[in-house]
Structures are given as structure tokens and as C-alpha cells.
N, C-alpha and C positions, 0 to 999 in steps of 0.2 A: 334667597334668590327671589326676585320679583317676577311675577308672570306677566309678560306683555301680551296684548291681544294679537291675534294672527295678522290682522291688517297692518298693524304697526311693524311687526317683524318683516312682513313682505316688503313694506316701504323701505326699511333699512337695508335689506338685501338688494333691492333694486338700485339704491344709491351706490352701494358698494360695487355692484356689477357695472354700473355706468362709469364709475371712476376707473375701474380696471380696463374697460374698453377704451377709454380716452388715452390711457398710458401705454396701451399695447400697440405695436407696429402693425401696419396693414399687411394683408396676405401677400400682396405683390412684393413688398419689401422683403418679407421673410423668404419667399421663393427665389428672389434675385440673389439674396445672400447665400442661400443653399447652393444655387448653381455656381456661384463664384467660388465657394469653398470646396466643391467636388473636383477632384483631380481629373484631368482629361484621360482619354483611353490609353494613350501611349504611356503615360505615367503609371497607370494601373498595370499595364502589361509588363513594364519594366520591374515593378515591385513584385509581381507574380513570378516572373522569371528568376529574380533574385532569390525569392523564397524557395523555389524549386531547386535552384543550384545549391543553396545552403543546406537544404534537406539531403540532397544526394551526397554532398561532401561529408556531412555528419554521419550518414549511413556507411560511407566508405571507411571513415576513421574508426567507427565502432567495429566494423567487420575486421579490420586489420588488428585492432586491439584484442579482440576476442580470439582471433587465430593465433596471435603471438602468445597470449597467456595459456592457451590450451596446449601449445607445443612444449612449453616449459615444464608442465606437469607430466609426470609419467604415471599413468594409471596402471598399476600392477594389480592383477587380480589376487586377492588374498582369501584364504579359506575363511568361512564365516566363524569357525571356532576360534580363530585368533583375534577376532574383533573385540575391542574393549571400549566400553562407553567412556566418553570424555568426562563424564561426571561421576564415574565409579569411585574415585578417590574421595568425593564428598560424602559418600555413604559410610565410609569407614570411620567410626567414632571410637573413642576409648571404650574398651570392653566389648568390642565387636565380636571377638572370638567366643565369648561366653554365650552370646545370643545366636550364633551360627548353628544351623541345624546340621546334624551329622549326615554324612553322605549315605545314600541308599545302598550302593553296591557293597561297600565294606561291611555294612551291617547285615546285608543278606548273606554275604559270604561267611561272616562270623556265625550266623545262625546255622548255616548249612554245615560248617565244620563242627559246631557243637553237637548237632544231631548225629553226624557220622561218628564222632568220638563216643557218644553215648551208645550207639548201636554196637560198636566194636567192643565196648566195655562189657556188654551183656554176655 
């Protein structure tokens, strides 16, 4: 890359800037085009009213849909002890019974009966 002196770079950028300014429209033309493209107030009001009406209609349809689906379902209270995990069947693999820990209550009762049997035997 060749290094150009600062004054030559400035001159080239000034030429580019002048070419851009010649091709650009005047401020008055841009402003007039913007005013022409902007809708009048009545048109904006109509669009706003239409948006509000559509929002209200969507809210009503949503409320009716939610109320209908909630009426179809019967929410019966079930005891927590009867609840089963939906993924519990995924945890049951071949040989699951071998790895299952023994229940605490029967083992405690077995120990108690063994102790009582030993005392009575003495």
C-alpha cells in the first residue's frame, strides 16, 4: 500500500464530497416529498381506530377460547400419593428390580419380629 501525503488525501475527499453534493437533491425537495408521503390526520385516525378494533376483537376471541377450553376440562382433586410422573416408565430398565432398594418398613418390622422371637426363645 502506498502512503499518500495528507494534502493529497484531503483533496481527493473534497472531490468526492463535491460530487456527492451535486448528485443529492436539495433540502426543499426532500421536505416536500416527505410532506407528500405523510398521510393526513384523518387517515392516521382511521388506521388507529382499526388497530384498536382489531385488538379488542382478538382479545374477545381469546377470552372465549380460554373459557371454552377450561369448561371442558374437569379438574378433580386427587391425592398427592396417587400422582405418577409421566416419565416414570422411562426409568424402568431391564434389571430394575435388582437395583431397587428394599423398603424400610418391612425391614424394620422384620428386625423387630426377629428381636421379639429371640427374647421369647430365652
